[in-house]
PANU-998916 format. One record per residue: residue number from 1; residue in one letter; x, y, z of N, C-alpha, C, O, CB in turn. Coordinates in pm, 1 decimal. Atoms other than C-alpha are relative to their C-alpha. Glycine has a CB too. Layout:
N
<site NUM 'A' <X Y Z> <X Y Z> <X Y Z> <X Y Z> <X Y Z>>;
...
end
This chain:
108
<site 1 'M' <116.2 16.8 -17.7> <9970.1 -2808.2 1048.7> <-65.9 89.5 -109.1> <-7.0 187.9 -153.8> <-31.9 22.8 136.1>>;
<site 2 'G' <75.4 -80.3 86.2> <9710.9 -2673.7 814.0> <-101.7 89.0 31.6> <-173.8 54.3 125.2> <-47.3 -67.4 -74.5>>;
<site 3 'V' <139.6 -71.2 -45.1> <9443.5 -2399.3 832.5> <-105.8 -62.2 -54.3> <-112.7 -102.9 -170.3> <-15.9 146.1 -39.5>>;
<site 4 'V' <146.9 59.5 19.0> <9092.4 -2530.0 858.5> <-83.6 107.4 -21.0> <-109.6 175.5 78.1> <-57.3 -83.0 121.6>>;
<site 5 'V' <100.1 -70.7 19.1> <8849.2 -2313.5 688.1> <-139.0 -26.1 28.3> <-172.9 -118.5 -45.7> <9.5 22.4 -98.8>>;
<site 6 'Q' <150.1 52.2 -2.3> <8491.1 -2365.2 770.0> <-88.6 144.1 -46.3> <-81.4 265.0 -24.4> <-49.5 -65.9 179.3>>;
<site 7 'A' <101.2 -84.1 79.7> <8220.8 -2225.2 571.9> <-127.8 23.9 81.9> <-188.1 -58.8 150.2> <-39.6 -72.8 -138.0>>;
<site 8 'P' <133.7 -59.3 -98.7> <7928.7 -2006.9 731.3> <-114.1 -125.6 -20.2> <-118.0 -219.2 -100.1> <-79.6 183.0 -70.3>>;
<site 9 'P' <89.2 141.1 -38.9> <7655.3 -2240.7 835.4> <-111.9 42.1 -140.7> <-123.8 156.5 -184.6> <-96.3 -4.3 212.0>>;
<site 10 'S' <122.6 -48.1 111.4> <7362.9 -2246.6 541.5> <-94.4 46.6 62.8> <-99.5 21.7 183.2> <-66.4 -104.1 -90.2>>;
<site 11 'L' <119.7 -72.0 -2.6> <7054.1 -2053.4 551.0> <-122.2 -91.5 42.3> <-214.1 -72.4 122.1> <-21.0 62.8 -136.6>>;
<site 12 'W' <139.1 73.7 -24.5> <6831.0 -2343.9 520.8> <25.1 -118.6 109.9> <-43.0 -218.5 132.8> <-62.4 -70.4 -152.4>>;
<site 13 'S' <-23.1 101.5 -117.6> <6980.0 -2526.1 798.0> <-37.0 68.8 167.1> <-19.1 14.9 276.3> <178.9 -47.0 -11.0>>;
<site 14 'N' <12.5 -80.1 -124.8> <6887.1 -2272.3 1065.5> <-163.6 24.8 -14.1> <-223.6 93.4 -96.8> <105.9 152.1 3.9>>;
<site 15 'P' <167.7 -34.0 9.1> <6494.6 -2309.4 1174.3> <-40.8 114.5 60.1> <-163.2 121.4 71.3> <-91.1 -103.4 66.2>>;
<site 16 'D' <50.3 -117.7 -48.4> <6463.5 -1987.0 1324.3> <-14.8 79.4 -134.1> <-122.5 138.5 -141.6> <93.8 67.4 113.0>>;
<site 17 'W' <-31.9 -62.1 112.5> <6559.5 -1831.2 975.7> <-166.7 -36.0 -69.4> <-242.4 60.3 -81.9> <157.0 -67.4 -80.1>>;
<site 18 'Y' <114.2 74.0 49.3> <6245.5 -2034.8 828.7> <-122.7 97.5 87.2> <-189.1 182.8 28.2> <10.9 -188.2 42.6>>;
<site 19 'E' <99.4 -63.2 -86.4> <6010.5 -1898.7 1125.9> <1.4 157.7 -46.6> <-102.2 210.6 -86.8> <39.3 -23.2 166.2>>;
<site 20 'S' <-25.3 -131.6 25.2> <6141.9 -1549.2 1060.9> <-72.9 73.4 -111.2> <-143.5 174.0 -102.6> <128.3 8.0 -20.9>>;
<site 21 'I' <53.4 -12.3 120.8> <6054.6 -1550.2 701.5> <-138.4 -11.1 21.4> <-211.6 86.7 6.6> <50.8 -91.0 -93.7>>;
<site 22 'F' <149.6 38.1 -7.0> <5722.5 -1713.8 764.7> <-81.4 149.4 61.3> <-174.1 208.8 6.3> <-21.2 -152.4 119.0>>;
<site 23 'G' <77.4 -110.3 -44.0> <5626.5 -1421.8 989.2> <11.8 146.6 -70.0> <-63.6 243.7 -64.1> <32.2 11.9 136.6>>;
<site 24 'I' <-32.1 -137.8 117.5> <5786.2 -1156.8 737.2> <-135.4 -17.0 -90.8> <-231.4 59.8 -96.5> <176.0 -22.2 -123.3>>;
<site 25 'I' <91.7 7.8 79.2> <5578.9 -1298.0 502.1> <-175.3 -3.0 32.1> <-257.3 8.0 -59.1> <45.6 -100.8 -55.9>>;
<site 26 'L' <125.8 -15.7 -56.9> <5242.8 -1300.7 724.1> <-45.8 112.2 0.2> <-152.4 153.8 -45.1> <-9.5 -36.8 110.3>>;
<site 27 'A' <48.9 -156.0 -22.0> <5282.3 -948.2 831.6> <-0.5 88.1 -148.8> <-57.7 197.1 -147.9> <119.1 83.4 117.4>>;
<site 28 'V' <-26.3 -70.8 126.4> <5343.6 -816.1 486.0> <-143.5 -31.3 -79.3> <-202.8 52.6 -147.1> <148.3 -60.6 -83.3>>;
<site 29 'S' <113.4 55.6 70.0> <5042.8 -1039.6 358.4> <-148.9 81.0 58.4> <-245.4 114.0 -10.5> <1.8 -174.7 30.5>>;
<site 30 'A' <84.1 -72.7 -92.6> <4830.1 -866.3 668.2> <2.8 140.1 -41.8> <-98.5 208.1 -58.2> <44.0 -15.4 144.9>>;
<site 31 'I' <22.8 -174.6 44.1> <4901.4 -521.1 569.7> <-9.6 19.5 -137.3> <-33.3 131.4 -182.8> <126.9 104.5 41.9>>;
<site 32 'I' <37.8 -38.7 141.0> <4873.2 -580.4 206.5> <-160.7 -21.2 6.3> <-238.0 61.0 -42.9> <81.5 -100.0 -124.6>>;
<site 33 'G' <136.7 31.4 -58.1> <4543.6 -722.1 320.1> <-90.4 102.9 31.7> <-197.8 120.1 -25.8> <11.8 -68.2 114.4>>;
<site 34 'V' <62.9 -135.0 -81.7> <4440.6 -406.6 537.8> <-15.5 94.0 -68.5> <-105.0 178.3 -63.2> <71.2 58.4 105.6>>;
<site 35 'G' <33.2 -109.1 108.8> <4529.1 -216.5 250.9> <-108.2 2.7 -93.6> <-177.2 101.0 -120.4> <97.3 10.1 -79.4>>;
<site 36 'I' <86.6 9.3 99.9> <4322.6 -362.2 -0.1> <-148.7 22.6 46.8> <-244.6 62.1 -19.6> <20.6 -127.5 -62.5>>;
<site 37 'K' <125.1 8.8 -87.5> <4055.2 -379.8 249.8> <-59.1 164.1 2.6> <-167.1 204.9 -40.0> <44.6 -65.4 170.9>>;
<site 38 'Y' <5.1 -124.2 -13.9> <4085.9 -25.7 322.3> <-50.1 104.9 -119.4> <-150.2 175.0 -134.2> <119.1 21.5 39.3>>;
<site 39 'F' <2.4 -114.2 135.6> <4152.6 168.9 -9.4> <-72.8 -69.0 -104.1> <-95.5 4.7 -200.0> <161.7 46.1 -70.3>>;
<site 40 'I' <66.1 19.8 88.8> <3966.3 -47.4 -215.1> <-141.1 -72.9 10.1> <-231.2 -41.7 -67.7> <77.6 -48.8 -67.8>>;
<site 41 'V' <129.4 65.1 -41.2> <3679.4 -277.9 -71.4> <-73.0 88.9 54.3> <-180.8 115.3 1.1> <7.9 -108.5 88.8>>;
<site 42 'N' <97.2 -116.3 -51.0> <3553.8 1.5 164.5> <-70.2 105.0 -87.0> <-192.5 112.1 -98.3> <72.8 79.4 87.9>>;
<site 43 'P' <44.5 -74.8 113.9> <3520.8 256.3 -92.5> <-107.1 -58.7 -136.8> <-169.4 18.7 -209.4> <131.2 38.8 -52.6>>;
<site 44 'L' <52.3 78.1 91.4> <3359.0 -2.7 -331.3> <-129.8 -16.1 52.3> <-232.9 -5.3 -14.0> <72.9 -120.8 -26.0>>;
<site 45 'Q' <114.5 44.0 -120.7> <3121.3 -87.6 -43.6> <-118.3 109.5 9.8> <-241.4 106.8 12.1> <78.6 -7.4 166.5>>;
<site 46 'T' <48.2 -159.6 -43.5> <3049.4 272.4 13.9> <-87.6 38.8 -129.2> <-202.9 81.8 -126.0> <149.9 128.1 24.0>>;
<site 47 'Q' <50.9 -50.4 162.8> <2977.2 341.5 -374.7> <-167.5 -85.0 -7.4> <-282.3 -41.2 -14.8> <144.5 -82.0 -162.8>>;
<site 48 'A' <124.7 99.6 28.3> <2741.3 23.3 -404.4> <-102.0 72.9 91.7> <-184.5 144.2 34.5> <25.6 -179.5 46.6>>;
<site 49 'E' <109.0 -12.3 -79.3> <2525.6 98.8 -87.8> <-54.8 165.7 -70.7> <-174.2 190.1 -88.4> <49.3 -12.5 184.5>>;
<site 50 'S' <66.0 -131.9 41.1> <2499.0 481.0 -227.6> <-76.0 -36.9 -124.3> <-197.0 -15.0 -130.0> <108.1 124.4 -28.7>>;
<site 51 'T' <119.8 46.2 147.2> <2375.3 337.4 -609.3> <-106.6 -74.4 36.4> <-209.4 -62.7 -30.3> <63.3 -102.9 -126.5>>;
<site 52 'K' <116.8 58.2 -66.2> <2155.2 120.6 -402.2> <-146.3 97.1 34.8> <-263.5 87.9 -1.9> <62.2 -52.9 134.6>>;
<site 53 'E' <109.9 -87.8 -44.1> <1988.1 418.7 -216.9> <-58.8 93.5 -153.5> <-175.4 131.5 -164.8> <71.8 112.6 137.8>>;
<site 54 'Q' <69.6 -72.9 84.2> <1968.1 608.9 -561.4> <-105.9 -81.6 -87.7> <-207.9 -30.2 -133.7> <94.9 69.1 -78.5>>;
<site 55 'L' <80.6 109.0 77.3> <1817.2 289.9 -743.1> <-90.5 -3.4 72.3> <-183.2 -22.8 -6.3> <50.7 -134.8 -27.2>>;
<site 56 'D' <100.4 7.4 -71.0> <1572.3 285.6 -475.9> <-107.8 138.5 -17.6> <-229.8 139.1 -33.8> <57.8 -24.1 135.6>>;
<site 57 'K' <72.0 -132.9 10.6> <1480.6 660.3 -494.9> <-48.6 -14.9 -146.3> <-162.1 21.4 -177.0> <99.7 141.9 29.1>>;
<site 58 'I' <84.9 -4.1 168.9> <1438.9 592.5 -906.7> <-120.1 -94.9 50.1> <-226.7 -33.3 49.4> <108.8 -89.4 -172.7>>;
<site 59 'D' <103.0 108.5 -2.4> <1208.2 299.0 -825.0> <-108.7 54.8 51.2> <-216.9 32.1 -2.9> <33.4 -120.3 75.3>>;
<site 60 'G' <121.3 -73.3 -52.6> <986.0 504.8 -614.0> <-59.2 112.9 -85.7> <-175.6 152.9 -88.0> <34.2 59.3 130.7>>;
<site 61 'K' <55.1 -128.6 111.5> <977.7 788.4 -880.8> <-74.2 -74.6 -105.4> <-185.9 -33.2 -136.3> <136.2 99.1 -86.0>>;
<site 62 'V' <76.5 64.4 101.6> <881.6 532.6 -1152.9> <-142.5 -29.2 54.1> <-243.7 11.7 -2.8> <71.1 -129.3 -46.4>>;
<site 63 'S' <120.6 30.4 -44.3> <617.7 396.4 -936.1> <-87.4 91.0 -2.5> <-200.8 77.6 -48.4> <1.7 -42.1 105.9>>;
<site 64 'E' <124.7 -131.4 10.3> <462.8 742.5 -887.8> <-27.8 32.4 -134.1> <-143.1 64.3 -163.1> <44.9 153.0 69.0>>;
<site 65 'V' <41.3 -22.3 145.4> <486.0 793.7 -1258.2> <-115.1 -110.2 -47.4> <-225.0 -88.4 -98.4> <138.1 -13.8 -98.3>>;
<site 66 'R' <101.8 115.8 45.4> <325.5 456.3 -1320.5> <-138.6 64.0 47.4> <-213.8 108.9 -39.1> <32.2 -165.1 80.0>>;
<site 67 'V' <112.0 -35.3 -52.0> <43.0 560.4 -1101.1> <-81.0 128.3 -72.1> <-204.1 130.5 -74.1> <33.8 22.2 135.6>>;
<site 68 'E' <41.4 -100.5 50.2> <-7.2 883.3 -1275.3> <-25.2 -31.2 -140.9> <-120.6 31.5 -186.9> <81.7 100.6 25.5>>;
<site 69 'V' <13.7 39.0 104.9> <16.5 728.6 -1607.5> <-128.6 -53.4 -25.6> <-205.8 -29.4 -118.4> <88.5 -69.8 -20.8>>;
<site 70 'N' <126.5 96.6 8.5> <-251.4 488.8 -1527.2> <-123.0 113.8 28.0> <-218.7 113.5 -49.4> <4.7 -143.3 133.1>>;
<site 71 'S' <113.9 -133.0 34.8> <-484.3 829.4 -1426.1> <-47.0 36.7 -101.6> <-161.1 54.2 -144.3> <32.1 113.7 23.1>>;
<site 72 'I' <55.0 -80.2 114.1> <-426.1 963.4 -1701.5> <-39.1 -84.0 -129.9> <-74.1 -32.8 -236.2> <106.4 106.6 -39.7>>;
<site 73 'K' <90.3 102.5 87.5> <-544.9 649.8 -1896.0> <-130.1 -3.5 19.3> <-205.3 -12.0 -77.8> <32.3 -132.8 15.7>>;
<site 74 'I' <109.9 -8.4 -76.6> <-817.0 658.6 -1714.2> <-85.0 115.1 -71.9> <-166.0 93.7 -162.1> <38.5 26.6 151.8>>;
<site 75 'A' <39.2 -118.5 22.9> <-913.1 1006.3 -1760.0> <-26.2 4.7 -154.1> <-139.2 17.6 -201.1> <97.7 96.5 53.2>>;
<site 76 'I' <21.2 29.6 124.5> <-838.0 968.8 -2118.9> <-123.8 -51.5 -83.9> <-192.9 2.5 -170.3> <77.8 -68.3 -10.5>>;
<site 77 'E' <132.7 106.9 38.0> <-1096.0 683.0 -2181.4> <-74.6 48.4 59.1> <-167.6 54.3 -21.3> <-9.1 -149.0 30.4>>;
<site 78 'S' <115.3 -56.1 21.2> <-1333.0 848.2 -2020.5> <-42.9 144.1 -65.5> <-161.4 176.6 -58.4> <-38.8 -7.4 106.2>>;
<site 79 'I' <-25.4 -82.1 96.6> <-1273.9 1144.8 -2234.2> <-86.9 -22.0 -110.8> <-190.2 27.8 -155.7> <126.7 -6.8 -33.3>>;
<site 80 'N' <32.8 77.9 148.3> <-1299.2 934.1 -2526.8> <-147.2 -37.3 10.1> <-219.7 -3.6 -83.5> <97.8 -153.3 -30.0>>;
<site 81 'Q' <137.2 22.3 25.9> <-1643.8 798.9 -2423.8> <-92.7 92.6 -3.9> <-210.2 85.5 -39.9> <-42.3 -73.6 73.6>>;
<site 82 'Q' <133.2 -134.4 -13.2> <-1803.7 1118.7 -2372.3> <26.0 91.0 -106.5> <-50.2 184.7 -130.4> <0.7 107.7 156.1>>;
<site 83 'A' <-28.0 -60.2 134.5> <-1646.8 1247.4 -2677.9> <-108.3 -84.2 -124.9> <-174.4 -23.2 -208.9> <184.2 -25.5 -33.1>>;
<site 84 'K' <68.4 103.2 66.2> <-1819.5 923.1 -2854.7> <-181.4 51.2 17.0> <-261.1 81.0 -71.9> <49.6 -163.0 82.7>>;
<site 85 'S' <142.6 -29.0 -26.4> <-2161.2 997.5 -2669.0> <-45.3 157.3 -55.8> <-162.8 187.3 -77.0> <-22.9 -15.3 168.2>>;
<site 86 'A' <44.1 -153.2 39.4> <-2152.1 1388.1 -2780.7> <-18.2 -33.9 -152.3> <-115.0 14.9 -210.6> <128.5 140.4 34.9>>;
<site 87 'H' <16.4 0.3 169.0> <-2091.9 1266.4 -3174.8> <-122.9 -70.3 2.4> <-191.3 -54.3 -98.6> <126.4 -83.3 -103.9>>;
<site 88 'H' <81.6 80.9 43.2> <-2345.6 1037.1 -3122.2> <-148.2 91.5 0.9> <-236.3 77.7 -84.0> <11.1 -133.2 88.5>>;
<site 89 'R' <117.8 -88.4 -15.6> <-2617.2 1316.4 -2985.5> <13.2 97.4 -107.9> <-77.6 133.4 -182.7> <-9.5 70.5 140.8>>;
<site 90 'I' <-7.0 -105.7 151.2> <-2503.9 1549.6 -3245.5> <-2.6 -36.8 -124.0> <-3.9 50.8 -210.6> <114.2 72.6 -18.9>>;
<site 91 'D' <47.0 59.0 123.7> <-2555.1 1299.7 -3533.4> <-152.6 -1.6 15.5> <-224.3 41.8 -74.7> <62.2 -146.9 -26.6>>;
<site 92 'G' <153.3 -23.3 3.1> <-2917.5 1265.1 -3391.9> <-80.2 145.2 -2.5> <-196.1 170.5 -35.5> <-46.0 -64.6 118.5>>;
<site 93 'V' <23.8 -135.8 18.6> <-2942.8 1609.1 -3377.7> <-14.5 69.4 -145.6> <-116.2 121.4 -191.5> <101.9 58.3 66.3>>;
<site 94 'E' <-34.2 -8.8 155.9> <-2815.6 1677.0 -3730.8> <-111.1 -74.0 -67.2> <-172.8 -9.2 -151.7> <150.1 -69.3 -43.1>>;
<site 95 'H' <114.3 79.5 59.1> <-3082.4 1386.2 -3833.1> <-117.5 90.6 -13.1> <-171.4 123.4 -118.8> <-38.6 -125.9 88.4>>;
<site 96 'R' <130.5 -63.4 -30.3> <-3371.2 1585.1 -3667.0> <-10.4 114.8 -88.0> <-103.0 132.6 -167.0> <-15.7 42.8 148.3>>;
<site 97 'V' <-12.6 -109.1 77.6> <-3253.0 1898.9 -3812.5> <3.6 -11.2 -154.0> <-46.0 79.6 -220.6> <108.3 58.4 42.3>>;
<site 98 'T' <47.8 28.1 127.2> <-3246.9 1764.2 -4146.9> <-151.5 -24.3 -52.4> <-206.9 38.6 -142.5> <64.2 -100.5 -25.9>>;
<site 99 'R' <142.4 48.6 -28.0> <-3586.8 1601.6 -4105.9> <-87.1 144.8 -27.4> <-163.0 171.0 -120.7> <-18.0 -69.0 175.7>>;
<site 100 'I' <61.1 -118.8 -22.4> <-3697.1 1944.4 -4000.4> <-9.3 83.5 -147.8> <-114.1 121.0 -200.5> <83.6 76.2 116.0>>;
<site 101 'E' <-30.8 -88.6 92.8> <-3568.7 2131.4 -4282.1> <-45.3 -51.0 -136.9> <-62.8 15.5 -239.0> <140.3 28.7 7.1>>;
<site 102 'D' <58.6 70.6 141.1> <-3688.6 1874.7 -4541.1> <-162.4 37.6 4.4> <-227.0 73.1 -94.2> <25.4 -195.5 -2.8>>;
<site 103 'V' <191.1 -12.2 -46.4> <-4082.8 1912.6 -4385.2> <14.1 152.5 -17.3> <-29.5 191.3 -125.6> <-73.7 -60.0 206.5>>;
<site 104 'F' <45.4 -124.7 71.5> <-4056.4 2299.9 -4381.9> <47.6 69.9 -101.5> <-0.9 179.2 -130.5> <-6.9 79.8 67.3>>;
<site 105 'F' <-95.9 -84.5 107.3> <-3814.7 2401.5 -4655.8> <-37.7 -55.2 -121.2> <-33.4 18.8 -219.5> <169.0 -13.5 16.8>>;
<site 106 'K' <29.9 44.9 137.1> <-3924.9 2165.9 -4930.0> <-147.5 25.4 -18.2> <-199.9 29.1 -129.5> <37.7 -154.0 -24.9>>;
<site 107 'N' <155.1 -27.9 14.5> <-4278.3 2232.7 -4874.1> <-30.6 146.0 -51.8> <-142.3 178.4 -92.2> <-75.4 -18.8 146.8>>;
<site 108 'K' <45.9 -126.0 55.9> <-4248.2 2588.7 -4977.4> <7.1 28.4 -141.0> <-32.9 136.5 -184.3> <64.5 96.1 57.3>>;
end
């Protein structure tokens, strides 16, 4: 009689093996997902929130500067109007002085 050698069962024929591999893949994927969220997503989210706060502060400062610039423009316009008025008055005085000089000094 001959010896019958039987090969070990194929891994693909054992359904428990499929479930084990699926469980391992699922667990590794979950660990990788948690790692990505903890080490990559959370720091980026924190940085984005910090950047948003800083941009809000900058926006507030820009608004303040805009108000100051507008008030400076108004003040400059007022000064220009006053300078034009003063220049007009000076021209009038100069004209009167010239007329007075013509009357008093040319007659002598």
